[in-house]
C-alpha positions in Angstrom: 0.2 0.3 0.2 1.6 3.2 -1.0 0.5 6.5 0.7 0.2 9.6 -1.2 0.9 12.5 0.9 0.2 16.3 0.2 -1.1 18.9 2.4 -3.0 22.0 1.4 -3.7 25.0 2.9 -7.1 27.1 3.8 -6.6 28.5 0.4 -6.1 24.9 -1.2 -2.2 25.9 -1.9 0.3 22.4 -1.5 2.1 23.8 1.3 5.4 21.4 -0.2 5.8 24.3 -3.0 6.6 27.7 -2.4 5.1 30.4 -5.2 8.2 29.6 -7.4 7.8 26.0 -7.5 10.9 24.8 -5.4 10.4 22.5 -2.2 9.1 24.5 1.1 10.6 23.8 4.7 7.7 22.0 5.3 8.1 19.8 2.9 11.5 18.7 4.5 10.3 19.1 7.8 7.5 16.8 6.7 10.1 14.1 5.3 11.6 14.5 8.2 9.2 13.2 10.4 8.0 10.2 8.3 12.2 9.4 8.4 12.7 9.9 12.0 9.5 8.7 13.2 8.6 5.6 10.9 11.2 3.0 12.4 8.8 3.4 15.8 5.7 2.7 13.6 6.8 0.0 11.5 4.4 -2.5 13.5 1.7 -0.6 12.1 2.8 -0.7 8.8 3.5 -4.4 8.6 1.2 -5.6 11.1 1.9 -9.6 10.8 4.3 -12.6 11.2 4.3 -13.0 7.3 4.4 -9.1 6.5 8.1 -9.3 6.9 8.9 -11.6 4.0 8.9 -8.3 1.5 11.3 -6.0 3.1 14.6 -7.6 1.4 16.7 -5.7 -1.2 15.7 -6.7 -4.5 12.3 -7.1 -3.5 10.2 -4.0 -4.9 9.8 -3.4 -1.4 11.7 -0.7 0.7 14.4 -1.9 3.4 14.9 1.5 4.6 13.6 5.2 4.9 15.5 7.0 2.2 14.0 9.2 0.1 14.4 10.4 -3.6 12.8 11.7 -6.5 11.0 9.6 -8.8 13.1 6.6 -6.8 11.2 3.3 -6.6 14.0 1.5 -4.4 13.7 3.8 -1.4 11.1 4.1 1.5 9.8 7.7 1.0 9.3 8.4 -3.0 8.6 12.0 -4.3 7.1 11.4 -7.8 7.5 13.3 -10.6 4.9 16.4 -10.7 4.0 19.8 -10.7 5.0 22.1 -7.7 0.9 22.0 -7.2 0.3 18.1 -6.9 4.0 18.1 -5.3 4.0 14.8 -2.4 5.3 12.3 -0.6 4.5 8.7 -1.2 5.6 6.6 1.7 6.0 2.8 0.0 6.4 1.2 3.6 2.7 0.5 4.6 2.0 -3.2 2.7 -1.1 -4.5 1.7 -1.9 -6.1 4.7 -1.9 -3.1 6.7 -4.8 -1.4 8.5 -5.0 1.5 6.0 -6.7 3.8 8.7 -3.9 2.8 10.3 -1.2 2.9 8.4 -2.5 6.7 7.2 -2.8 8.4 10.6 1.1 6.7 11.6 1.9 8.2 8.5 -0.1 11.5 9.4 1.3 12.0 12.4 4.8 11.0 11.8 4.5 14.5 9.2 3.2 16.0 11.7 5.6 15.7 14.2 8.6 16.6 11.8 7.0 19.9 11.0 6.0 21.0 14.7 9.8 19.8 15.3 10.8 21.3 12.3 13.0 18.3 11.5 15.7 18.0 8.6 15.6 14.5 6.6 18.7 12.8 4.8 19.6 13.4 1.5 18.0 12.2 -1.6 19.2 8.9 -2.4 19.8 9.1 -6.5 20.7 5.4 -7.6 19.7 2.1 -5.8 18.2 2.1 -2.5 19.3 -0.8 -2.0 22.5 0.1 -1.6 21.9 1.6 1.6 21.6 0.4 4.9 18.9 -2.2 5.7 17.4 -0.1 8.5 13.7 -0.7 8.7 12.5 -4.4 11.4 13.4 -7.4 9.9 11.0 -9.1 11.9 7.7 -8.6 13.6 9.4 -9.2 16.9 11.8 -6.6 16.5 9.2 -4.1 15.2 7.3 -5.4 18.3 10.2 -4.0 20.7 10.6 -0.7 18.6 7.0 0.3 19.0 6.8 -1.5 22.6 9.8 1.0 23.4 8.8 4.4 21.8 8.1 7.1 24.0 7.4 9.0 20.6 5.3 6.3 19.3 3.0 6.8 22.6 3.0 10.6 22.0 2.1 10.9 18.4 -0.7 8.0 18.7 -1.4 7.7 22.3 -0.4 5.5 25.3 -3.3 4.0 25.6 -4.1 2.9 21.7 0.0 2.0 21.2 -0.7 -0.8 25.0 -3.8 -2.2 23.4 -2.2 -2.3 19.4 0.6 -3.9 21.6 -1.4 -6.3 23.5 -3.3 -7.8 20.2 -0.3 -8.1 18.6 1.2 -10.2 21.2 -2.0 -12.6 21.3 -1.7 -12.8 17.4 2.0 -13.8 17.5 1.5 -16.4 20.7 -1.1 -17.8 18.5 1.3 -18.3 15.7 3.8 -19.9 18.1 1.5 -22.6 18.9 0.9 -23.7 15.3 3.0 -26.3 13.6 4.0 -25.3 9.8 4.1 -27.2 7.2 7.6 -26.6 6.2 8.4 -27.6 9.8 6.4 -30.8 9.3 8.4 -31.5 6.1 11.9 -30.5 7.2 12.7 -30.5 10.6 10.4 -33.7 11.9 12.5 -36.2 9.8 15.4 -34.8 11.6 14.1 -35.4 15.2 
């Protein structure tokens, strides 16, 4: 699920574009928020054990929160467009993510970037897969990151984060009680 995000003011003007067509500080700050807080929100973007199978180099799914102009190898892509349509495409959320939660998480991270005037990294011009893999590689890593994130509790509310973590823990516990076909096929003969 790719989340295309832009913000317009009360007059309908895109706040990511200046009158001369250049990117605004708000654009940079929004990106900075997505980069700064995105790792803590990974469990919302990838909510299941199986979700993490797609975040591997060369899979067409991102492995980090780098950004670039029309770069489909980065987690945050800036599609080619005119200034009035300047937007950020958050490519992190999987098709299995709850769209309402993924959108809320992404908007909250971007808003925090605006409020805190966070700066993004420099844009990636080459292959984003050549950069470090900075997203959680597993459900448990993402669960742990969210559980220990004061930022996520502030952005989304501590009660929500606690409840979400509790549900995800129950789902994971249920998953651990299942013996997969792969385990039966490859591991049982070894016993």
